[in-house]
C-alpha positions in Angstrom: -6.9 28.1 17.2 -5.7 25.0 19.0 -7.4 22.8 16.4 -5.7 24.7 13.6 -2.3 24.3 15.3 -2.9 20.6 15.8 -3.8 20.3 12.1 -0.6 22.1 11.1 1.5 20.0 13.4 0.0 16.8 12.0 0.5 17.9 8.4 4.1 19.0 9.2 4.8 15.6 10.8 3.5 13.7 7.8 5.4 15.8 5.4 8.6 15.3 7.3 8.3 11.6 7.9 6.5 10.4 4.8 8.9 8.4 2.5 8.5 10.6 -0.5 11.4 9.0 -2.4 10.1 5.5 -1.9 6.6 6.7 -3.0 7.9 8.2 -6.3 10.4 5.4 -7.1 8.5 2.4 -5.9 4.8 3.5 -6.4 4.4 6.4 -8.8 6.9 5.4 -11.6 5.5 1.9 -12.1 2.0 3.3 -12.1 2.9 5.8 -14.8 4.7 3.1 -16.8 1.7 0.9 -16.8 -0.9 3.5 -17.7 1.3 5.1 -20.3 1.5 1.8 -22.3 -2.1 1.0 -21.5 -3.1 4.3 -23.2 -1.3 3.2 -26.4 -3.0 -0.2 -26.2 0.1 -2.1 -25.0 -1.1 -3.3 -21.6 1.0 -6.4 -21.5 4.2 -4.5 -22.2 3.2 -1.9 -19.6 2.5 -4.6 -17.0 5.8 -6.4 -17.7 7.8 -3.2 -17.5 6.0 -2.1 -14.3 6.5 -5.5 -12.7 10.2 -5.5 -13.7 10.6 -2.0 -12.3 8.9 -2.8 -9.0 10.8 -6.1 -8.5 14.1 -4.3 -9.3 13.4 -1.5 -6.9 12.4 -3.9 -4.1 15.5 -6.1 -4.7 17.9 -3.2 -4.8 16.4 -1.5 -1.7 16.7 -4.8 0.2 20.2 -5.7 -0.9 21.7 -2.2 -0.6 20.0 -0.9 2.4 18.5 -4.0 4.2 15.1 -2.3 4.0 12.0 -2.7 1.9 10.3 -0.3 -0.4 6.7 -0.8 0.6 5.2 0.8 -2.4 7.2 -1.4 -4.8 6.5 -4.5 -2.7 2.8 -4.0 -2.7 2.6 -3.2 -6.4 4.2 -6.4 -7.5 1.2 -8.7 -6.9 -1.1 -6.4 -8.9 1.2 -6.2 -11.9 1.7 -10.0 -11.8 -2.1 -10.6 -11.6 -2.5 -8.2 -14.6 0.1 -10.1 -16.6 -1.7 -13.4 -15.8 -5.0 -11.9 -16.7 -3.7 -10.6 -20.1 -1.8 -13.7 -21.1 -3.9 -16.6 -19.8 -7.5 -15.4 -20.1 -7.3 -12.8 -22.9 -10.5 -11.6 -21.3 -10.7 -7.8 -20.9 -13.4 -8.2 -18.1 -11.0 -10.3 -16.0 -8.1 -7.9 -16.7 -10.2 -4.9 -15.5 -11.1 -6.9 -12.4 -7.4 -7.6 -11.4 -7.3 -4.5 -9.1 -10.3 -5.8 -7.1 -8.7 -9.3 -6.9 -5.4 -7.7 -5.6 -7.3 -5.7 -3.0 -9.2 -8.8 -1.9 -5.9 -10.8 -1.5 -4.2 -8.1 0.5 -7.3 -7.5 2.6 -7.3 -11.2 3.8 -3.5 -11.2 4.1 -3.6 -8.2 6.5 -6.5 -9.6 8.5 -5.0 -13.1 8.5 -1.7 -11.8 9.9 -3.5 -10.9 13.1 -3.3 -14.6 14.0 0.5 -14.4 14.4 2.6 -12.8 17.1 3.4 -9.7 15.0 0.8 -8.0 12.7 1.8 -7.4 9.2 2.0 -3.6 9.4 4.4 -3.9 12.3 6.6 -6.2 10.2 6.5 -3.7 7.3 7.4 -0.8 9.6 10.4 -2.7 11.0 11.5 -3.7 7.5 11.3 0.0 6.4 13.5 1.0 9.3 10.8 3.1 10.9 10.8 1.3 14.3 13.6 2.2 16.7 15.8 -0.6 17.9 14.6 -2.7 20.9 17.1 -1.2 23.3 15.9 2.3 22.5 12.2 1.4 23.2 13.0 -0.7 26.3 10.1 -2.5 27.9 7.6 -0.5 26.0 8.2 -2.5 22.9 7.0 -5.6 24.7 3.9 -3.9 26.1 0.4 -4.6 24.8 -0.1 -0.9 24.2 2.8 -0.9 21.7 1.4 -3.9 19.9 -2.2 -2.8 19.9 -1.5 0.2 17.8 -0.1 -2.0 15.1 -3.0 -4.4 15.4 -5.5 -1.6 14.9 -3.5 -0.3 11.9 -3.4 -3.8 10.4 -7.2 -4.2 10.8 -7.7 -0.8 9.2 -5.5 -1.8 6.2 -7.4 -5.0 5.8 -10.8 -3.5 5.9 -9.9 -0.6 3.6 -8.5 -3.1 1.0 -11.7 -5.2 1.2 -13.9 -2.1 0.9 -11.9 -1.0 -2.1 -12.4 -4.5 -3.7 -16.1 -4.2 -3.2 -16.4 -0.7 -4.6 -14.2 -1.6 -7.6 -16.4 -4.6 -8.4 -19.6 -2.7 -8.1 -18.2 0.3 -10.1 -17.1 -2.1 -12.9 -20.6 -3.5 -13.1 -22.7 -0.4 -12.7 -20.6 2.6 -13.8 -19.1 3.7 -17.1 -15.6 2.5 -18.1 -14.2 6.1 -17.7 -15.4 6.4 -14.1 -14.3 2.9 -13.2 -10.8 3.6 -14.5 -10.6 6.7 -12.5 -11.6 4.8 -9.4 -9.2 2.0 -10.3 -6.3 4.5 -10.4 -7.4 6.3 -7.2 -7.5 3.0 -5.3 -4.0 2.0 -6.4 -0.9 4.1 -5.5 -2.8 7.2 -4.2 -4.8 5.0 -1.7 -1.6 3.3 -0.6 0.1 6.7 0.0 -2.9 7.7 2.2 -2.6 4.5 4.2 1.1 4.9 4.7 0.8 8.5 5.7 -1.9 7.6 8.2 0.3 4.7 9.5 3.1 7.2 10.2 0.8 9.4 12.3 -1.4 6.9 14.1 1.0 5.0 16.4 2.3 8.2 18.0 -1.2 9.6 18.4 -2.4 6.3 19.9 0.4 6.1 22.4 0.1 9.8 23.5 -3.7 10.1 23.3 -4.0 10.1 27.1 
């Protein structure tokens, strides 16, 4: 019974705190735009429109609210890589591999940020307005326990992105195109949504685990 109550509490917390509007506007809409045009054999138009939408959402969110739309921000590199792949190479194999390239880049970016004073996930959380102000957290914000939660999260994000890159590469080589495209879709916005939801839950659990 306690386990069930904890699960319900966890799910309720995620539903309440998850940025659903950001997810739909910044992540889901550009994904639908791209795959809609791709279905009608217009991948370049789809990539351009998806990139334009993501850039516009990211810019408006920053200028109007002084925050970032994480879903839009993280989708921009993928759409730009897709545009380059379509225009420059005209190679469908390279175009299909753009998702793996994007995951590889982000994986190393997340892990590389560990060498700086603030890990990348902490920076994202602050930019999204999800971290209370310094005066509200007091000395806890300066503690190693506060930072370690974000370090662990950043490591998880980096490893997940690198694993996704490997799985996408192997699936493109060994599996059918239909299955590969399903995996490619699953490892885009849906995977990002799972990581963001986990990132909302993990710090509180980590700090209160004892």
